[in-house]
PDB file of N, CA, C and O in Angstrom:
ATOM      1  N   MET A   1     132.496 169.890  80.007  1.00  0.00           N
ATOM      2  CA  MET A   1     132.634 171.287  80.777  1.00  0.00           C
ATOM      3  C   MET A   1     134.408 171.139  80.617  1.00  0.00           C
ATOM      4  O   MET A   1     134.848 170.071  80.191  1.00  0.00           O
ATOM      5  N   VAL A   2     135.414 172.316  80.997  1.00  0.00           N
ATOM      6  CA  VAL A   2     136.394 172.420  80.244  1.00  0.00           C
ATOM      7  C   VAL A   2     137.426 172.544  81.945  1.00  0.00           C
ATOM      8  O   VAL A   2     137.487 173.599  82.575  1.00  0.00           O
ATOM      9  N   SER A   3     138.067 171.353  82.359  1.00  0.00           N
ATOM     10  CA  SER A   3     139.017 171.615  82.859  1.00  0.00           C
ATOM     11  C   SER A   3     139.711 172.717  83.615  1.00  0.00           C
ATOM     12  O   SER A   3     140.249 173.642  83.006  1.00  0.00           O
ATOM     13  N   LYS A   4     139.710 172.614  85.312  1.00  0.00           N
ATOM     14  CA  LYS A   4     140.732 173.961  85.906  1.00  0.00           C
ATOM     15  C   LYS A   4     141.627 174.223  84.836  1.00  0.00           C
ATOM     16  O   LYS A   4     141.737 175.225  84.128  1.00  0.00           O
ATOM     17  N   LYS A   5     142.029 173.525  84.840  1.00  0.00           N
ATOM     18  CA  LYS A   5     144.199 173.604  83.937  1.00  0.00           C
ATOM     19  C   LYS A   5     143.492 174.162  82.666  1.00  0.00           C
ATOM     20  O   LYS A   5     144.095 175.137  82.217  1.00  0.00           O
ATOM     21  N   LYS A   6     142.491 173.848  82.032  1.00  0.00           N
ATOM     22  CA  LYS A   6     142.268 174.765  80.195  1.00  0.00           C
ATOM     23  C   LYS A   6     141.979 176.256  81.128  1.00  0.00           C
ATOM     24  O   LYS A   6     142.769 177.199  81.152  1.00  0.00           O
ATOM     25  N   LEU A   7     140.357 176.191  82.038  1.00  0.00           N
ATOM     26  CA  LEU A   7     140.118 177.407  82.134  1.00  0.00           C
ATOM     27  C   LEU A   7     141.867 178.173  81.986  1.00  0.00           C
ATOM     28  O   LEU A   7     142.305 178.701  80.964  1.00  0.00           O
ATOM     29  N   ALA A   8     142.480 178.050  83.082  1.00  0.00           N
ATOM     30  CA  ALA A   8     143.719 178.900  83.309  1.00  0.00           C
ATOM     31  C   ALA A   8     144.449 179.655  83.086  1.00  0.00           C
ATOM     32  O   ALA A   8     144.834 180.769  83.440  1.00  0.00           O
ATOM     33  N   GLU A   9     144.808 178.104  81.710  1.00  0.00           N
ATOM     34  CA  GLU A   9     145.478 178.282  80.618  1.00  0.00           C
ATOM     35  C   GLU A   9     144.930 179.747  79.946  1.00  0.00           C
ATOM     36  O   GLU A   9     145.453 180.856  79.834  1.00  0.00           O
ATOM     37  N   TYR A  10     143.489 179.135  79.521  1.00  0.00           N
ATOM     38  CA  TYR A  10     142.486 180.318  78.834  1.00  0.00           C
ATOM     39  C   TYR A  10     142.459 181.457  78.930  1.00  0.00           C
ATOM     40  O   TYR A  10     142.281 182.191  77.958  1.00  0.00           O
ATOM     41  N   LYS A  11     142.617 181.847  80.046  1.00  0.00           N
ATOM     42  CA  LYS A  11     142.640 183.264  81.433  1.00  0.00           C
ATOM     43  C   LYS A  11     143.379 184.185  80.608  1.00  0.00           C
ATOM     44  O   LYS A  11     143.158 185.239  80.010  1.00  0.00           O
ATOM     45  N   GLU A  12     145.024 182.827  80.938  1.00  0.00           N
ATOM     46  CA  GLU A  12     146.804 183.436  80.477  1.00  0.00           C
ATOM     47  C   GLU A  12     146.255 183.717  79.257  1.00  0.00           C
ATOM     48  O   GLU A  12     146.362 184.897  78.922  1.00  0.00           O
ATOM     49  N   ARG A  13     145.702 182.988  78.497  1.00  0.00           N
ATOM     50  CA  ARG A  13     145.762 183.868  76.758  1.00  0.00           C
ATOM     51  C   ARG A  13     145.451 185.095  76.553  1.00  0.00           C
ATOM     52  O   ARG A  13     145.998 186.075  76.047  1.00  0.00           O
ATOM     53  N   LEU A  14     143.853 184.709  77.348  1.00  0.00           N
ATOM     54  CA  LEU A  14     143.193 186.435  76.820  1.00  0.00           C
ATOM     55  C   LEU A  14     143.761 187.306  77.254  1.00  0.00           C
ATOM     56  O   LEU A  14     143.690 188.356  76.615  1.00  0.00           O
ATOM     57  N   GLU A  15     144.587 187.293  78.529  1.00  0.00           N
ATOM     58  CA  GLU A  15     145.471 188.540  79.274  1.00  0.00           C
ATOM     59  C   GLU A  15     146.490 188.569  78.444  1.00  0.00           C
ATOM     60  O   GLU A  15     146.994 189.690  78.518  1.00  0.00           O
ATOM     61  N   GLN A  16     147.159 187.771  77.541  1.00  0.00           N
ATOM     62  CA  GLN A  16     147.737 188.119  76.956  1.00  0.00           C
ATOM     63  C   GLN A  16     148.094 188.910  75.738  1.00  0.00           C
ATOM     64  O   GLN A  16     148.959 189.763  75.541  1.00  0.00           O
ATOM     65  N   ALA A  17     146.803 188.162  74.674  1.00  0.00           N
ATOM     66  CA  ALA A  17     146.136 188.994  73.690  1.00  0.00           C
ATOM     67  C   ALA A  17     145.635 190.263  74.069  1.00  0.00           C
ATOM     68  O   ALA A  17     145.350 191.084  73.198  1.00  0.00           O
ATOM     69  N   THR A  18     145.428 190.637  75.865  1.00  0.00           N
ATOM     70  CA  THR A  18     144.041 192.437  75.527  1.00  0.00           C
ATOM     71  C   THR A  18     145.513 192.981  76.166  1.00  0.00           C
ATOM     72  O   THR A  18     145.444 194.184  76.419  1.00  0.00           O
ATOM     73  N   MET A  19     146.664 192.454  76.446  1.00  0.00           N
ATOM     74  CA  MET A  19     148.182 193.697  75.865  1.00  0.00           C
ATOM     75  C   MET A  19     148.292 193.702  74.778  1.00  0.00           C
ATOM     76  O   MET A  19     147.636 194.614  74.276  1.00  0.00           O
ATOM     77  N   MET A  20     148.982 192.936  73.870  1.00  0.00           N
ATOM     78  CA  MET A  20     148.542 193.064  72.873  1.00  0.00           C
ATOM     79  C   MET A  20     148.467 193.694  71.887  1.00  0.00           C
ATOM     80  O   MET A  20     149.221 194.234  71.078  1.00  0.00           O
ATOM     81  N   LEU A  21     146.768 193.463  72.168  1.00  0.00           N
ATOM     82  CA  LEU A  21     145.989 194.422  71.331  1.00  0.00           C
ATOM     83  C   LEU A  21     145.997 195.839  72.085  1.00  0.00           C
ATOM     84  O   LEU A  21     145.649 196.864  71.500  1.00  0.00           O
ATOM     85  N   GLY A  22     146.293 195.830  73.033  1.00  0.00           N
ATOM     86  CA  GLY A  22     146.549 197.281  73.685  1.00  0.00           C
ATOM     87  C   GLY A  22     147.414 197.814  73.556  1.00  0.00           C
ATOM     88  O   GLY A  22     147.322 199.031  73.717  1.00  0.00           O
ATOM     89  N   GLN A  23     149.331 196.987  73.040  1.00  0.00           N
ATOM     90  CA  GLN A  23     150.050 198.314  72.822  1.00  0.00           C
ATOM     91  C   GLN A  23     150.163 198.688  71.180  1.00  0.00           C
ATOM     92  O   GLN A  23     151.069 199.200  70.522  1.00  0.00           O
ATOM     93  N   ILE A  24     148.967 198.249  70.864  1.00  0.00           N
ATOM     94  CA  ILE A  24     148.178 198.231  69.525  1.00  0.00           C
ATOM     95  C   ILE A  24     147.477 199.125  68.868  1.00  0.00           C
ATOM     96  O   ILE A  24     147.523 199.439  67.678  1.00  0.00           O
ATOM     97  N   SER A  25     146.756 199.554  69.820  1.00  0.00           N
ATOM     98  CA  SER A  25     145.418 200.994  70.298  1.00  0.00           C
ATOM     99  C   SER A  25     146.036 201.819  70.668  1.00  0.00           C
ATOM    100  O   SER A  25     145.723 202.972  70.372  1.00  0.00           O
ATOM    101  N   GLU A  26     147.117 201.561  71.431  1.00  0.00           N
ATOM    102  CA  GLU A  26     147.766 202.839  71.869  1.00  0.00           C
ATOM    103  C   GLU A  26     149.390 203.464  70.976  1.00  0.00           C
ATOM    104  O   GLU A  26     150.109 204.355  71.428  1.00  0.00           O
ATOM    105  N   ASP A  27     149.625 202.726  69.704  1.00  0.00           N
ATOM    106  CA  ASP A  27     150.513 203.204  68.799  1.00  0.00           C
ATOM    107  C   ASP A  27     149.659 204.120  68.153  1.00  0.00           C
ATOM    108  O   ASP A  27     148.481 203.990  67.819  1.00  0.00           O
ATOM    109  N   THR A  28     150.300 204.903  68.051  1.00  0.00           N
ATOM    110  CA  THR A  28     150.101 206.624  67.309  1.00  0.00           C
ATOM    111  C   THR A  28     151.159 206.351  65.195  1.00  0.00           C
ATOM    112  O   THR A  28     151.362 207.117  64.253  1.00  0.00           O
ATOM    113  N   THR A  29     151.480 204.863  65.474  1.00  0.00           N
ATOM    114  CA  THR A  29     151.595 205.416  63.686  1.00  0.00           C
ATOM    115  C   THR A  29     151.209 204.275  63.506  1.00  0.00           C
ATOM    116  O   THR A  29     151.731 203.368  62.859  1.00  0.00           O
ATOM    117  N   THR A  30     150.277 204.304  64.084  1.00  0.00           N
ATOM    118  CA  THR A  30     148.612 202.405  63.269  1.00  0.00           C
ATOM    119  C   THR A  30     148.071 203.761  62.903  1.00  0.00           C
ATOM    120  O   THR A  30     148.236 204.909  63.314  1.00  0.00           O
ATOM    121  N   PRO A  31     147.154 203.004  61.700  1.00  0.00           N
ATOM    122  CA  PRO A  31     145.994 203.828  61.933  1.00  0.00           C
ATOM    123  C   PRO A  31     145.357 204.044  62.147  1.00  0.00           C
ATOM    124  O   PRO A  31     144.771 202.970  62.013  1.00  0.00           O
ATOM    125  N   ARG A  32     144.055 205.222  62.776  1.00  0.00           N
ATOM    126  CA  ARG A  32     142.920 204.959  63.692  1.00  0.00           C
ATOM    127  C   ARG A  32     141.766 204.169  63.490  1.00  0.00           C
ATOM    128  O   ARG A  32     140.753 204.117  64.188  1.00  0.00           O
ATOM    129  N   ASN A  33     142.070 203.499  62.347  1.00  0.00           N
ATOM    130  CA  ASN A  33     140.311 202.811  61.806  1.00  0.00           C
ATOM    131  C   ASN A  33     141.560 200.726  62.161  1.00  0.00           C
ATOM    132  O   ASN A  33     141.261 199.617  61.719  1.00  0.00           O
ATOM    133  N   ILE A  34     142.197 200.926  62.622  1.00  0.00           N
ATOM    134  CA  ILE A  34     143.071 199.784  63.261  1.00  0.00           C
ATOM    135  C   ILE A  34     143.185 200.232  64.846  1.00  0.00           C
ATOM    136  O   ILE A  34     142.148 199.788  65.338  1.00  0.00           O
ATOM    137  N   ARG A  35     143.658 200.648  65.502  1.00  0.00           N
ATOM    138  CA  ARG A  35     143.441 201.108  66.142  1.00  0.00           C
ATOM    139  C   ARG A  35     142.052 201.431  66.944  1.00  0.00           C
ATOM    140  O   ARG A  35     142.102 201.799  68.118  1.00  0.00           O
ATOM    141  N   ARG A  36     141.064 201.309  66.395  1.00  0.00           N
ATOM    142  CA  ARG A  36     139.447 201.780  66.656  1.00  0.00           C
ATOM    143  C   ARG A  36     139.673 199.830  66.745  1.00  0.00           C
ATOM    144  O   ARG A  36     139.494 199.568  67.935  1.00  0.00           O
ATOM    145  N   ALA A  37     139.913 198.772  66.134  1.00  0.00           N
ATOM    146  CA  ALA A  37     139.152 197.327  65.624  1.00  0.00           C
ATOM    147  C   ALA A  37     139.733 196.679  66.709  1.00  0.00           C
ATOM    148  O   ALA A  37     139.242 195.642  67.156  1.00  0.00           O
ATOM    149  N   ALA A  38     140.840 197.244  67.225  1.00  0.00           N
ATOM    150  CA  ALA A  38     141.860 196.478  67.921  1.00  0.00           C
ATOM    151  C   ALA A  38     141.216 196.762  69.635  1.00  0.00           C
ATOM    152  O   ALA A  38     141.398 195.842  70.432  1.00  0.00           O
ATOM    153  N   LYS A  39     140.608 197.821  70.048  1.00  0.00           N
ATOM    154  CA  LYS A  39     140.155 198.196  70.924  1.00  0.00           C
ATOM    155  C   LYS A  39     138.747 197.323  71.335  1.00  0.00           C
ATOM    156  O   LYS A  39     138.519 196.494  72.216  1.00  0.00           O
ATOM    157  N   GLU A  40     137.974 197.885  70.324  1.00  0.00           N
ATOM    158  CA  GLU A  40     136.597 197.245  69.404  1.00  0.00           C
ATOM    159  C   GLU A  40     137.392 195.243  70.022  1.00  0.00           C
ATOM    160  O   GLU A  40     136.718 194.327  70.493  1.00  0.00           O
ATOM    161  N   ALA A  41     138.065 195.242  69.901  1.00  0.00           N
ATOM    162  CA  ALA A  41     138.729 193.320  70.169  1.00  0.00           C
ATOM    163  C   ALA A  41     138.679 193.361  71.342  1.00  0.00           C
ATOM    164  O   ALA A  41     137.801 192.659  71.843  1.00  0.00           O
ATOM    165  N   ILE A  42     139.675 194.272  72.409  1.00  0.00           N
ATOM    166  CA  ILE A  42     139.674 194.612  73.834  1.00  0.00           C
ATOM    167  C   ILE A  42     138.353 194.516  74.675  1.00  0.00           C
ATOM    168  O   ILE A  42     138.367 194.220  75.869  1.00  0.00           O
ATOM    169  N   ASP A  43     137.330 194.760  74.038  1.00  0.00           N
ATOM    170  CA  ASP A  43     136.187 195.037  74.121  1.00  0.00           C
ATOM    171  C   ASP A  43     135.660 193.390  74.473  1.00  0.00           C
ATOM    172  O   ASP A  43     135.227 192.920  75.525  1.00  0.00           O
ATOM    173  N   ALA A  44     135.874 192.808  73.250  1.00  0.00           N
ATOM    174  CA  ALA A  44     135.265 191.339  73.108  1.00  0.00           C
ATOM    175  C   ALA A  44     135.881 190.252  73.983  1.00  0.00           C
ATOM    176  O   ALA A  44     135.285 189.310  74.506  1.00  0.00           O
ATOM    177  N   LEU A  45     136.832 190.469  74.030  1.00  0.00           N
ATOM    178  CA  LEU A  45     137.655 189.621  75.369  1.00  0.00           C
ATOM    179  C   LEU A  45     137.015 190.088  76.788  1.00  0.00           C
ATOM    180  O   LEU A  45     136.803 189.154  77.560  1.00  0.00           O
ATOM    181  N   GLN A  46     136.809 190.875  77.070  1.00  0.00           N
ATOM    182  CA  GLN A  46     136.140 192.125  78.545  1.00  0.00           C
ATOM    183  C   GLN A  46     135.027 191.178  79.200  1.00  0.00           C
ATOM    184  O   GLN A  46     134.817 190.754  80.337  1.00  0.00           O
ATOM    185  N   THR A  47     134.395 191.044  77.912  1.00  0.00           N
ATOM    186  CA  THR A  47     132.906 190.829  78.261  1.00  0.00           C
ATOM    187  C   THR A  47     132.552 189.785  78.970  1.00  0.00           C
ATOM    188  O   THR A  47     132.108 188.796  78.387  1.00  0.00           O
ATOM    189  N   GLY A  48     132.681 189.807  80.339  1.00  0.00           N
ATOM    190  CA  GLY A  48     132.157 189.117  80.709  1.00  0.00           C
ATOM    191  C   GLY A  48     130.830 188.029  81.017  1.00  0.00           C
ATOM    192  O   GLY A  48     131.265 186.957  81.438  1.00  0.00           O
ATOM    193  N   GLU A  49     129.810 188.050  80.939  1.00  0.00           N
ATOM    194  CA  GLU A  49     128.925 186.580  80.129  1.00  0.00           C
ATOM    195  C   GLU A  49     128.760 185.360  79.017  1.00  0.00           C
ATOM    196  O   GLU A  49     127.880 184.530  78.784  1.00  0.00           O
ATOM    197  N   VAL A  50     129.968 185.655  78.488  1.00  0.00           N
ATOM    198  CA  VAL A  50     130.578 184.559  77.614  1.00  0.00           C
ATOM    199  C   VAL A  50     130.903 183.919  77.883  1.00  0.00           C
ATOM    200  O   VAL A  50     130.540 183.767  79.049  1.00  0.00           O
ATOM    201  N   THR A  51     131.644 183.035  77.520  1.00  0.00           N
ATOM    202  CA  THR A  51     133.011 181.774  78.153  1.00  0.00           C
ATOM    203  C   THR A  51     134.191 182.347  77.013  1.00  0.00           C
ATOM    204  O   THR A  51     134.132 182.687  75.832  1.00  0.00           O
ATOM    205  N   ALA A  52     135.066 182.275  77.832  1.00  0.00           N
ATOM    206  CA  ALA A  52     136.666 181.837  76.677  1.00  0.00           C
ATOM    207  C   ALA A  52     136.475 182.648  75.404  1.00  0.00           C
ATOM    208  O   ALA A  52     136.726 183.806  75.068  1.00  0.00           O
ATOM    209  N   ALA A  53     135.902 181.528  74.803  1.00  0.00           N
ATOM    210  CA  ALA A  53     136.398 180.343  73.465  1.00  0.00           C
ATOM    211  C   ALA A  53     135.179 181.363  72.420  1.00  0.00           C
ATOM    212  O   ALA A  53     135.438 181.493  71.223  1.00  0.00           O
ATOM    213  N   VAL A  54     133.909 182.017  73.005  1.00  0.00           N
ATOM    214  CA  VAL A  54     133.163 183.141  72.630  1.00  0.00           C
ATOM    215  C   VAL A  54     134.303 184.126  72.441  1.00  0.00           C
ATOM    216  O   VAL A  54     135.091 184.361  71.525  1.00  0.00           O
ATOM    217  N   LYS A  55     134.011 184.794  74.113  1.00  0.00           N
ATOM    218  CA  LYS A  55     134.723 185.655  73.974  1.00  0.00           C
ATOM    219  C   LYS A  55     135.661 185.466  72.725  1.00  0.00           C
ATOM    220  O   LYS A  55     135.380 186.261  71.828  1.00  0.00           O
ATOM    221  N   ALA A  56     136.755 184.575  72.424  1.00  0.00           N
ATOM    222  CA  ALA A  56     138.320 185.250  71.372  1.00  0.00           C
ATOM    223  C   ALA A  56     137.651 184.763  70.411  1.00  0.00           C
ATOM    224  O   ALA A  56     138.231 185.000  69.352  1.00  0.00           O
ATOM    225  N   SER A  57     136.383 183.999  70.222  1.00  0.00           N
ATOM    226  CA  SER A  57     135.840 183.426  68.764  1.00  0.00           C
ATOM    227  C   SER A  57     134.882 185.540  67.728  1.00  0.00           C
ATOM    228  O   SER A  57     134.570 185.698  66.548  1.00  0.00           O
ATOM    229  N   ASN A  58     134.795 186.443  68.759  1.00  0.00           N
ATOM    230  CA  ASN A  58     134.164 187.755  68.580  1.00  0.00           C
ATOM    231  C   ASN A  58     135.130 188.408  68.380  1.00  0.00           C
ATOM    232  O   ASN A  58     135.100 188.961  67.280  1.00  0.00           O
ATOM    233  N   ALA A  59     136.566 188.724  69.351  1.00  0.00           N
ATOM    234  CA  ALA A  59     138.027 189.058  69.217  1.00  0.00           C
ATOM    235  C   ALA A  59     138.326 188.828  67.703  1.00  0.00           C
ATOM    236  O   ALA A  59     138.666 189.772  66.991  1.00  0.00           O
ATOM    237  N   ILE A  60     138.178 187.399  67.162  1.00  0.00           N
ATOM    238  CA  ILE A  60     138.765 186.234  65.800  1.00  0.00           C
ATOM    239  C   ILE A  60     138.092 187.753  64.132  1.00  0.00           C
ATOM    240  O   ILE A  60     138.495 188.378  63.151  1.00  0.00           O
ATOM    241  N   SER A  61     137.209 187.558  64.768  1.00  0.00           N
ATOM    242  CA  SER A  61     136.016 188.071  63.606  1.00  0.00           C
ATOM    243  C   SER A  61     136.007 189.490  63.530  1.00  0.00           C
ATOM    244  O   SER A  61     135.429 190.058  62.603  1.00  0.00           O
ATOM    245  N   ILE A  62     136.430 189.931  64.173  1.00  0.00           N
ATOM    246  CA  ILE A  62     136.726 191.874  64.617  1.00  0.00           C
ATOM    247  C   ILE A  62     138.258 191.489  63.605  1.00  0.00           C
ATOM    248  O   ILE A  62     138.498 191.843  62.450  1.00  0.00           O
ATOM    249  N   LEU A  63     138.841 190.911  64.254  1.00  0.00           N
ATOM    250  CA  LEU A  63     140.579 191.252  63.753  1.00  0.00           C
ATOM    251  C   LEU A  63     140.231 191.083  61.910  1.00  0.00           C
ATOM    252  O   LEU A  63     140.480 191.940  61.062  1.00  0.00           O
ATOM    253  N   ASP A  64     139.496 189.498  61.637  1.00  0.00           N
ATOM    254  CA  ASP A  64     140.101 189.379  60.778  1.00  0.00           C
ATOM    255  C   ASP A  64     140.016 190.135  59.961  1.00  0.00           C
ATOM    256  O   ASP A  64     140.872 190.379  59.111  1.00  0.00           O
ATOM    257  N   ASP A  65     138.374 190.913  60.153  1.00  0.00           N
ATOM    258  CA  ASP A  65     137.699 191.970  59.122  1.00  0.00           C
ATOM    259  C   ASP A  65     139.192 193.049  58.710  1.00  0.00           C
ATOM    260  O   ASP A  65     139.469 193.265  57.530  1.00  0.00           O
ATOM    261  N   ILE A  66     139.917 193.557  59.703  1.00  0.00           N
ATOM    262  CA  ILE A  66     140.779 194.612  59.630  1.00  0.00           C
ATOM    263  C   ILE A  66     142.210 194.090  58.800  1.00  0.00           C
ATOM    264  O   ILE A  66     142.923 194.753  58.046  1.00  0.00           O
ATOM    265  N   LEU A  67     142.335 192.830  59.176  1.00  0.00           N
ATOM    266  CA  LEU A  67     143.826 192.651  58.628  1.00  0.00           C
ATOM    267  C   LEU A  67     143.750 192.831  56.894  1.00  0.00           C
ATOM    268  O   LEU A  67     144.829 192.853  56.301  1.00  0.00           O
ATOM    269  N   GLN A  68     142.479 192.957  56.102  1.00  0.00           N
ATOM    270  CA  GLN A  68     142.576 193.312  54.973  1.00  0.00           C
ATOM    271  C   GLN A  68     143.219 194.728  54.889  1.00  0.00           C
ATOM    272  O   GLN A  68     143.217 195.361  53.833  1.00  0.00           O
ATOM    273  N   ASP A  69     143.553 195.016  55.586  1.00  0.00           N
ATOM    274  CA  ASP A  69     143.433 197.282  55.605  1.00  0.00           C
ATOM    275  C   ASP A  69     145.153 197.102  54.688  1.00  0.00           C
ATOM    276  O   ASP A  69     146.203 196.846  55.277  1.00  0.00           O
ATOM    277  N   PRO A  70     144.979 197.379  52.740  1.00  0.00           N
ATOM    278  CA  PRO A  70     146.459 197.843  52.919  1.00  0.00           C
ATOM    279  C   PRO A  70     147.127 198.732  53.868  1.00  0.00           C
ATOM    280  O   PRO A  70     148.334 198.583  54.059  1.00  0.00           O
ATOM    281  N   ASN A  71     146.476 199.635  54.480  1.00  0.00           N
ATOM    282  CA  ASN A  71     147.070 200.964  54.428  1.00  0.00           C
ATOM    283  C   ASN A  71     147.612 200.131  56.155  1.00  0.00           C
ATOM    284  O   ASN A  71     147.971 201.127  56.784  1.00  0.00           O
ATOM    285  N   MET A  72     147.740 199.360  56.752  1.00  0.00           N
ATOM    286  CA  MET A  72     148.000 198.560  58.022  1.00  0.00           C
ATOM    287  C   MET A  72     150.557 197.770  57.982  1.00  0.00           C
ATOM    288  O   MET A  72     151.271 196.812  57.686  1.00  0.00           O
ATOM    289  N   PRO A  73     150.589 199.129  58.510  1.00  0.00           N
ATOM    290  CA  PRO A  73     151.806 198.700  58.954  1.00  0.00           C
ATOM    291  C   PRO A  73     151.951 196.599  58.837  1.00  0.00           C
ATOM    292  O   PRO A  73     151.142 195.703  59.078  1.00  0.00           O
ATOM    293  N   PRO A  74     153.696 196.609  58.255  1.00  0.00           N
ATOM    294  CA  PRO A  74     153.595 195.350  58.768  1.00  0.00           C
ATOM    295  C   PRO A  74     153.901 194.566  60.129  1.00  0.00           C
ATOM    296  O   PRO A  74     153.528 193.434  60.438  1.00  0.00           O
ATOM    297  N   TYR A  75     154.811 195.623  60.984  1.00  0.00           N
ATOM    298  CA  TYR A  75     154.721 194.834  62.122  1.00  0.00           C
ATOM    299  C   TYR A  75     153.603 194.996  62.581  1.00  0.00           C
ATOM    300  O   TYR A  75     153.444 193.807  62.857  1.00  0.00           O
ATOM    301  N   THR A  76     152.387 195.601  63.006  1.00  0.00           N
ATOM    302  CA  THR A  76     151.430 195.850  63.237  1.00  0.00           C
ATOM    303  C   THR A  76     150.495 194.483  62.447  1.00  0.00           C
ATOM    304  O   THR A  76     149.653 194.096  63.257  1.00  0.00           O
ATOM    305  N   ARG A  77     150.447 193.935  61.547  1.00  0.00           N
ATOM    306  CA  ARG A  77     149.649 192.844  60.752  1.00  0.00           C
ATOM    307  C   ARG A  77     150.426 191.325  61.528  1.00  0.00           C
ATOM    308  O   ARG A  77     150.059 190.153  61.446  1.00  0.00           O
ATOM    309  N   VAL A  78     151.364 191.807  62.116  1.00  0.00           N
ATOM    310  CA  VAL A  78     152.834 190.018  62.385  1.00  0.00           C
ATOM    311  C   VAL A  78     152.084 190.982  63.791  1.00  0.00           C
ATOM    312  O   VAL A  78     151.012 190.627  63.299  1.00  0.00           O
ATOM    313  N   LYS A  79     151.828 191.508  64.554  1.00  0.00           N
ATOM    314  CA  LYS A  79     151.462 191.275  66.332  1.00  0.00           C
ATOM    315  C   LYS A  79     149.897 190.863  66.555  1.00  0.00           C
ATOM    316  O   LYS A  79     149.359 190.364  67.543  1.00  0.00           O
ATOM    317  N   LEU A  80     149.183 191.370  64.884  1.00  0.00           N
ATOM    318  CA  LEU A  80     147.641 191.384  65.170  1.00  0.00           C
ATOM    319  C   LEU A  80     147.657 189.149  64.975  1.00  0.00           C
ATOM    320  O   LEU A  80     147.223 188.459  65.897  1.00  0.00           O
ATOM    321  N   TRP A  81     148.157 188.590  63.818  1.00  0.00           N
ATOM    322  CA  TRP A  81     148.338 187.382  63.551  1.00  0.00           C
ATOM    323  C   TRP A  81     149.008 186.683  64.443  1.00  0.00           C
ATOM    324  O   TRP A  81     148.909 185.468  64.269  1.00  0.00           O
ATOM    325  N   ASN A  82     149.651 187.011  65.330  1.00  0.00           N
ATOM    326  CA  ASN A  82     150.116 186.181  66.821  1.00  0.00           C
ATOM    327  C   ASN A  82     148.768 186.846  67.754  1.00  0.00           C
ATOM    328  O   ASN A  82     149.079 186.264  68.793  1.00  0.00           O
ATOM    329  N   VAL A  83     147.908 187.383  68.022  1.00  0.00           N
ATOM    330  CA  VAL A  83     147.185 187.273  68.950  1.00  0.00           C
ATOM    331  C   VAL A  83     146.556 186.440  68.083  1.00  0.00           C
ATOM    332  O   VAL A  83     147.014 185.313  68.274  1.00  0.00           O
ATOM    333  N   MET A  84     145.630 186.427  67.115  1.00  0.00           N
ATOM    334  CA  MET A  84     144.797 185.739  66.663  1.00  0.00           C
ATOM    335  C   MET A  84     145.841 184.113  66.557  1.00  0.00           C
ATOM    336  O   MET A  84     145.144 183.200  66.114  1.00  0.00           O
ATOM    337  N   SER A  85     146.988 183.768  66.810  1.00  0.00           N
ATOM    338  CA  SER A  85     147.056 182.345  66.661  1.00  0.00           C
ATOM    339  C   SER A  85     147.404 182.001  68.802  1.00  0.00           C
ATOM    340  O   SER A  85     147.758 180.943  69.324  1.00  0.00           O
ATOM    341  N   LEU A  86     147.124 183.287  69.452  1.00  0.00           N
ATOM    342  CA  LEU A  86     146.681 182.898  70.825  1.00  0.00           C
ATOM    343  C   LEU A  86     144.928 182.769  70.949  1.00  0.00           C
ATOM    344  O   LEU A  86     144.265 182.204  71.818  1.00  0.00           O
ATOM    345  N   LEU A  87     144.580 183.356  69.996  1.00  0.00           N
ATOM    346  CA  LEU A  87     143.298 183.244  69.973  1.00  0.00           C
ATOM    347  C   LEU A  87     142.535 182.127  70.076  1.00  0.00           C
ATOM    348  O   LEU A  87     141.641 182.078  70.921  1.00  0.00           O
ATOM    349  N   GLU A  88     142.814 180.978  69.145  1.00  0.00           N
ATOM    350  CA  GLU A  88     142.585 180.336  68.345  1.00  0.00           C
ATOM    351  C   GLU A  88     142.623 178.901  68.826  1.00  0.00           C
ATOM    352  O   GLU A  88     141.946 177.925  68.502  1.00  0.00           O
ATOM    353  N   ALA A  89     143.562 179.047  69.652  1.00  0.00           N
ATOM    354  CA  ALA A  89     143.604 178.005  70.865  1.00  0.00           C
ATOM    355  C   ALA A  89     142.581 177.668  71.578  1.00  0.00           C
ATOM    356  O   ALA A  89     142.428 176.466  71.793  1.00  0.00           O
ATOM    357  N   ILE A  90     141.785 178.461  72.034  1.00  0.00           N
ATOM    358  CA  ILE A  90     141.187 178.505  73.009  1.00  0.00           C
ATOM    359  C   ILE A  90     139.530 177.926  72.420  1.00  0.00           C
ATOM    360  O   ILE A  90     138.971 178.490  71.479  1.00  0.00           O
ATOM    361  N   LYS A  91     139.037 176.973  73.009  1.00  0.00           N
ATOM    362  CA  LYS A  91     138.000 175.955  72.147  1.00  0.00           C
ATOM    363  C   LYS A  91     137.192 175.885  74.132  1.00  0.00           C
ATOM    364  O   LYS A  91     137.750 176.129  75.202  1.00  0.00           O
ATOM    365  N   ASP A  92     136.122 175.565  73.913  1.00  0.00           N
ATOM    366  CA  ASP A  92     134.808 175.340  74.223  1.00  0.00           C
ATOM    367  C   ASP A  92     135.186 173.268  75.177  1.00  0.00           C
ATOM    368  O   ASP A  92     134.246 172.619  75.637  1.00  0.00           O
TER     369      ASP A  92
END
């Protein structure tokens, strides 16, 4: 069982990641397929039926695929790496 303190920390991490992904998904200088992947990752983070770790894992999987895109602006790639490092700290 995960402690209440850990759950609060995970909730905060999920909110931060969602906010950062929201910025990416609304950035018109970012290619459409990357914005779409950011939106999919947000949806994965907001699913209600699974644990925080499963949400994080699903979002990381979506982002991992898109990180290989050669058309991604460097600043967007850095933002996505930051999101992934936030999410990778979430464990069950």
